[in-house]
BALO-645444 format. One record per residue: chain; residue in one letter; residue number from 1; x, y negated, z negated of N, C-alpha, C in turn. Coordinates in Angstrom, 3 decimals. Layout:
<sites>
SITE chaine residu num       nX       nY       nZ      caX      caY      caZ       cX       cY       cZ
SITE      A      A NUM        X        Y        Z        X        Y        Z        X        Y        Z
...
</sites>
This chain:
<sites>
SITE chaine residu num       nX       nY       nZ      caX      caY      caZ       cX       cY       cZ
SITE      A      T   1    0.803    1.206    0.000    0.000    0.000    0.000    0.846   -1.270    0.000
SITE      A      H   2    2.153   -1.144   -0.357    3.046   -2.306   -0.401    4.397   -1.967    0.233
SITE      A      L   3    4.964   -2.938    0.908    6.325   -2.833    1.419    7.194   -3.787    0.616
SITE      A      H   4    8.270   -3.272    0.047    9.209   -4.081   -0.729   10.507   -4.232    0.046
SITE      A      L   5   11.091   -5.417    0.020   12.438   -5.627    0.511   13.352   -5.547   -0.705
SITE      A      C   6   14.400   -4.728   -0.613   15.195   -4.369   -1.786   16.683   -4.644   -1.592
SITE      A      T   7   17.379   -4.840   -2.724   18.820   -5.079   -2.701   19.614   -3.786   -2.539
SITE      A      S   8   18.988   -2.654   -2.816   19.587   -1.335   -2.625   18.453   -0.329   -2.463
SITE      A      E   9   18.786    0.895   -2.143   17.755    1.898   -1.898   17.273    2.521   -3.207
SITE      A      P  10   16.009    2.332   -3.560   15.491    2.922   -4.791   15.249    4.421   -4.603
SITE      A      A  11   15.478    5.190   -5.656   15.296    6.641   -5.585   13.943    7.085   -6.133
SITE      A      T  12   13.285    6.208   -6.891   11.994    6.543   -7.504   11.074    5.335   -7.440
SITE      A      F  13    9.788    5.577   -7.679    8.833    4.475   -7.730    9.228    3.482   -8.813
SITE      A      G  14    9.618    3.966   -9.974    9.992    3.100  -11.080   11.203    2.234  -10.777
SITE      A      A  15   12.103    2.726   -9.933   13.317    1.977   -9.598   13.045    0.814   -8.644
SITE      A      V  16   11.931    0.839   -7.944   11.611   -0.226   -6.985   11.562   -1.586   -7.678
SITE      A      A  17   10.968   -1.664   -8.839   10.825   -2.938   -9.547   12.173   -3.588   -9.836
SITE      A      G  18   13.193   -2.795  -10.097   14.507   -3.333  -10.431   15.311   -3.839   -9.254
SITE      A      V  19   14.940   -3.442   -8.030   15.716   -3.844   -6.850   14.894   -4.643   -5.833
SITE      A      S  20   13.603   -4.835   -6.098   12.734   -5.543   -5.156   12.974   -7.048   -5.200
SITE      A      L  21   13.064   -7.648   -4.026   13.164   -9.108   -3.901   11.834   -9.729   -3.514
SITE      A      G  22   10.902   -8.894   -3.096    9.595   -9.378   -2.696    8.782   -8.267   -2.084
SITE      A      A  23    7.488   -8.491   -1.958    6.597   -7.452   -1.464    5.514   -8.022   -0.572
SITE      A      K  24    4.996   -7.150    0.265    3.873   -7.472    1.143    2.828   -6.389    0.953
SITE      A      A  25    1.617   -6.784    0.619    0.512   -5.839    0.462   -0.259   -5.730    1.770
SITE      A      S  26   -1.129   -4.754    1.847   -2.013   -4.565    3.004   -1.223   -4.417    4.299
SITE      A      L  27   -0.441   -3.368    4.375    0.381   -3.109    5.562   -0.455   -2.588    6.714
SITE      A      D  28    0.003   -2.855    7.924   -0.598   -2.313    9.136    0.306   -1.177    9.601
SITE      A      I  29   -0.055    0.062    9.216    0.759    1.238    9.530    0.051    2.043   10.599
SITE      A      G  30    0.777    2.329   11.682    0.210    3.093   12.782    0.064    4.571   12.449
SITE      A      A  31   -0.574    5.299   13.347   -0.781    6.738   13.172    0.541    7.485   13.366
SITE      A      P  32    0.736    8.607   12.673    1.957    9.401   12.866    2.081    9.877   14.313
SITE      A      A  33    3.312    9.880   14.812    3.586   10.342   16.176    4.857   11.195   16.150
SITE      A      T  34    5.005   12.066   17.113    6.191   12.905   17.218    7.396   12.044   17.559
SITE      A      A  35    8.504   12.308   16.854    9.759   11.584   17.090   10.894   12.600   17.003
SITE      A      G  36   11.357   13.100   18.144   12.394   14.126   18.129   11.838   15.394   17.505
SITE      A      T  37   12.446   15.829   16.404   11.980   17.034   15.720   11.134   16.705   14.501
SITE      A      G  38   10.805   15.429   14.309   10.039   15.026   13.136    8.838   14.191   13.509
SITE      A      R  39    8.386   13.416   12.547    7.249   12.529   12.736    7.661   11.127   12.363
SITE      A      R  40    6.994   10.126   12.940    7.324    8.724   12.693    6.046    7.908   12.689
SITE      A      V  41    6.029    6.885   11.832    4.958    5.892   11.856    5.613    4.539   12.103
SITE      A      T  42    4.865    3.639   12.670    5.364    2.293   12.927    4.610    1.316   12.036
SITE      A      V  43    5.365    0.455   11.367    4.780   -0.595   10.545    4.868   -1.885   11.348
SITE      A      A  44    3.747   -2.574   11.487    3.716   -3.822   12.244    4.634   -4.860   11.600
SITE      A      A  45    5.215   -5.700   12.425    6.094   -6.765   11.931    5.359   -7.632   10.926
SITE      A      I  46    6.081   -8.035    9.892    5.505   -8.902    8.865    5.902  -10.333    9.195
SITE      A      T  47    4.919  -11.161    9.515    5.207  -12.554    9.874    4.667  -13.537    8.848
SITE      A      T  48    3.713  -13.099    8.019    3.158  -13.953    6.961    2.770  -13.087    5.769
SITE      A      G  49    2.607  -13.723    4.632    2.071  -13.037    3.474    3.065  -12.303    2.606
SITE      A      M  50    4.353  -12.401    2.917    5.373  -11.766    2.075    5.609  -12.676    0.882
SITE      A      T  51    5.578  -12.128   -0.318    5.783  -12.915   -1.524    7.153  -12.608   -2.107
SITE      A      A  52    8.053  -13.595   -2.084    9.388  -13.418   -2.675    9.283  -13.545   -4.184
SITE      A      S  53    9.936  -12.626   -4.899    9.915  -12.660   -6.363   11.303  -12.903   -6.944
SITE      A      A  54   12.337  -12.885   -6.084   13.713  -13.107   -6.527   14.532  -13.562   -5.327
SITE      A      T  55   15.725  -14.052   -5.597   16.640  -14.481   -4.535   17.775  -13.475   -4.433
SITE      A      G  56   18.117  -13.099   -3.209   19.206  -12.155   -2.996   19.241  -11.708   -1.552
SITE      A      T  57   20.013  -10.660   -1.289   20.134  -10.119    0.058   19.460   -8.757    0.124
SITE      A      A  58   18.467   -8.647    0.982   17.757   -7.385    1.171   18.530   -6.528    2.159
SITE      A      T  59   18.797   -5.288    1.776   19.492   -4.337    2.640   18.650   -3.102    2.924
SITE      A      H  60   17.574   -2.911    2.147   16.722   -1.734    2.277   15.253   -2.126    2.139
SITE      A      Y  61   14.397   -1.214    2.546   12.962   -1.389    2.338   12.440   -0.172    1.581
SITE      A      A  62   11.309   -0.348    0.937   10.607    0.751    0.278    9.115    0.543    0.488
SITE      A      I  63    8.434    1.585    0.917    6.980    1.544    1.028    6.435    2.403   -0.104
SITE      A      V  64    5.534    1.805   -0.885    4.994    2.492   -2.055    3.478    2.549   -2.010
SITE      A      D  65    2.941    3.548   -2.688    1.519    3.649   -2.966    1.364    3.094   -4.371
SITE      A      Q  66    1.046    1.820   -4.464    0.975    1.124   -5.747   -0.102    1.728   -6.648
SITE      A      T  67   -1.220    2.100   -6.067   -2.342    2.634   -6.830   -1.976    3.919   -7.570
SITE      A      N  68   -1.220    4.800   -6.904   -0.874    6.101   -7.479    0.570    6.182   -7.960
SITE      A      S  69    1.259    5.044   -8.023    2.647    4.968   -8.504    3.561    5.959   -7.793
SITE      A      R  70    3.540    5.919   -6.444    4.364    6.850   -5.668    5.262    6.094   -4.691
SITE      A      L  71    6.493    6.500   -4.618    7.422    6.021   -3.606    7.204    6.880   -2.375
SITE      A      L  72    6.846    6.259   -1.248    6.525    7.026   -0.045    7.713    7.174    0.895
SITE      A      V  73    8.444    6.083    1.121    9.572    6.138    2.056   10.509    4.963    1.781
SITE      A      T  74   11.792    5.184    2.032   12.789    4.122    1.931   13.706    4.209    3.142
SITE      A      G  75   14.446    3.155    3.372   15.420    3.177    4.452   16.204    1.885    4.492
SITE      A      A  76   17.278    1.914    5.269   18.109    0.729    5.440   17.506   -0.186    6.490
SITE      A      L  77   17.618   -1.493    6.265   17.211   -2.459    7.283   18.255   -2.438    8.395
SITE      A      T  78   17.864   -2.747    9.609   18.836   -2.806   10.702   19.807   -3.959   10.531
SITE      A      A  79   19.397   -4.991    9.820   20.277   -6.122    9.481   19.842   -6.645    8.125
SITE      A      S  80   20.795   -7.027    7.294   20.450   -7.567    5.980   19.716   -8.891    6.152
SITE      A      Q  81   18.880   -9.215    5.159   18.067  -10.420    5.215   18.229  -11.204    3.921
SITE      A      A  82   18.495  -12.498    4.034   18.555  -13.365    2.856   17.126  -13.681    2.430
SITE      A      I  83   16.836  -13.481    1.145   15.513  -13.767    0.584   15.668  -14.850   -0.461
SITE      A      T  84   14.816  -15.859   -0.410   14.845  -16.938   -1.379   13.514  -17.026   -2.095
SITE      A      S  85   13.557  -17.010   -3.423   12.346  -17.075   -4.210   11.799  -18.491   -4.198
</sites>
């Protein structure tokens, strides 16, 4: 339900809070599709509505199910992003 921009890759849902620089709720996530030997979903570009909660450099993202306290997926950003609170 939320995408977080993070200073490092969190390993658990609880760890997201310690590394998150900001979050965006209500993501537009596409349907799963075949990608090589696995599956992939596409998240629409975020152009508005991101709320910065700290200042730093984001190097990773985390998508979480906030309602059920679950970490769904993490990964490295293709380029680091400066975030200003």
